[in-house]
C-alpha positions as CSV (number, residue, x, y, z in Angstrom):
1,Y,56.4,15.8,-58.5
2,P,57.6,18.1,-55.5
3,F,59.2,14.9,-53.7
4,P,60.5,11.8,-54.9
5,T,57.7,9.9,-52.9
6,M,54.8,12.3,-53.4
7,A,52.7,13.0,-56.4
8,V,50.3,16.3,-56.4
9,F,47.6,17.0,-58.9
10,M,45.2,20.1,-59.5
11,Q,42.2,18.8,-61.4
12,W,39.5,21.0,-62.8
13,L,36.2,18.9,-63.4
14,P,33.4,20.8,-65.8
15,K,29.8,21.3,-64.6
16,N,27.7,18.2,-65.0
17,F,30.9,15.9,-65.5
18,A,30.7,12.0,-64.9
19,G,33.9,10.4,-64.8
20,Q,35.0,6.9,-65.7
21,G,35.7,4.7,-62.8
22,C,39.5,4.2,-62.0
23,R,41.5,2.4,-59.5
24,S,45.3,2.4,-58.7
25,T,47.7,1.2,-56.3
26,D,48.5,4.5,-54.8
27,G,46.2,5.9,-51.9
28,T,45.1,9.3,-52.8
29,V,43.9,12.3,-50.6
30,F,41.5,14.7,-52.4
31,N,40.8,18.3,-51.2
32,V,37.8,20.1,-52.8
33,V,39.0,23.6,-53.7
34,E,35.7,24.7,-55.6
35,G,32.3,23.4,-56.5
36,R,30.0,20.5,-55.4
37,G,29.4,17.1,-56.5
38,S,29.8,13.5,-55.6
39,V,32.4,11.0,-55.5
40,R,31.7,7.0,-55.4
41,I,34.4,5.1,-53.8
42,G,33.9,1.6,-53.8
43,E,30.2,0.9,-53.4
44,E,29.8,4.1,-51.3
45,R,28.6,7.6,-52.6
46,Y,29.9,10.9,-51.0
47,P,28.7,14.4,-51.5
48,F,31.5,17.0,-51.5
49,A,31.7,20.7,-51.2
50,P,34.4,23.3,-50.9
51,Q,37.2,22.4,-48.0
52,D,36.1,18.6,-47.8
53,V,38.9,16.1,-47.7
54,F,38.2,12.6,-48.7
55,V,40.5,9.7,-49.5
56,A,40.5,6.6,-52.2
57,P,42.3,4.1,-50.6
58,P,44.8,1.5,-52.5
59,W,42.9,-0.3,-55.4
60,H,39.3,0.9,-54.4
61,P,37.5,2.1,-57.6
62,Y,36.5,5.8,-57.6
63,R,34.5,8.0,-59.9
64,F,33.5,11.8,-59.9
65,N,30.2,13.3,-60.9
66,T,30.0,17.2,-60.4
67,E,27.1,19.6,-60.0
68,T,29.0,22.7,-60.7
69,E,32.5,23.2,-61.9
70,C,35.0,21.9,-59.5
71,I,38.7,22.4,-58.8
72,V,40.3,19.4,-56.7
73,F,43.7,19.3,-55.1
74,S,45.1,15.6,-54.5
75,F,48.4,14.1,-53.2
76,S,49.3,10.4,-52.9
77,D,52.6,8.1,-52.9
78,R,52.3,7.5,-56.7
79,A,55.8,9.0,-57.3
80,G,57.4,6.6,-54.8
81,Q,55.4,3.7,-56.3
82,E,56.4,4.9,-59.7
83,A,59.9,4.8,-58.8
84,L,60.0,1.6,-57.7
85,G,58.0,0.2,-60.6
86,F,55.0,-1.2,-59.1
87,W,52.3,1.7,-59.5
88,R,49.4,0.5,-61.5
89,E,46.2,1.9,-62.7
90,Q,43.0,0.4,-64.3
91,F,39.9,2.1,-65.8
92,D,36.3,0.7,-66.1
């Protein structure tokens, strides 16, 4: 992690990817670098395209679906939560 309290990730999602639902205790900010698709956060579905930014709040389930190959950058407070011992994650 770049800082003791911040985790960062760069994800490559293939074309027609249908992700598994996930939720965790960290709030995550996502920035779409390349590609198009949608993300379901809770009960709402949001389409995304390059330069879009969206947030998955703590413990809200989210799931990605892509139309094209996508690259997504994200950051969260996961590193700090892991250091304190209370970060959790759950998959559908």
